C-alpha positions, 0 to 999 in steps of 0.5 A: 667210615672205618677211619677210626679205631672206635668204629671197629670196636663198635662193629665188634660190639654190635656183632657180639650183641648179635651172637648172644642170640646164637650162644647160651648165656649160661649152662646148668649141668648134673651128671648123675641123671644126665641133665643139661639146661641152657639159658638163652636170651629168650628162654631156658632150654633142656638140651637133653630133650631138646625142648624149652623149659616152660616152667622157668620163664624169664622175668626180664627181656634179655633179648630186647636189651641185647637187640637195643644195645646192638642197634645203638652200636650200629647207629653209633658206627654211622655217626662217624662224621660227628664225633662229639655226638658219637661219643655222647651216645656211646657214653649213654649206652654205658647205662644200657650195658650196666642194666644188661649186666644186672639183668643177666646176673639176676636172671642167672641167679633166679634160673639157677635157684629154680633149677636147683630145687631138690638137686645140685646143678653145676653152672657156668657162664658163657658157651 
């Protein structure tokens, strides 16, 4: 099964999709009053108080796209006997990857605009 390099890359991609549920997508911070928010795959968290921000629901299901992409990568690993089909599914998953990137950027901009209402928060992508 692990005879080709792409199998290792597919496993790494599936692992990264799984880790997206653990680590935040973006962080928003301000120093004057101690404020820190994290954008996760399911919701926005106020990390200072330790509660989710109920006023800022996510408009798009980022978690569903990550789960679907991880499942496609895992299924693609087990198609090692049929390389042509494996490559076809992998090329088709590029559409899902592009959709996920667009949804993440739109969600980040939307959450950033909502949280910046009346104050200025610095933001950074990644954990």
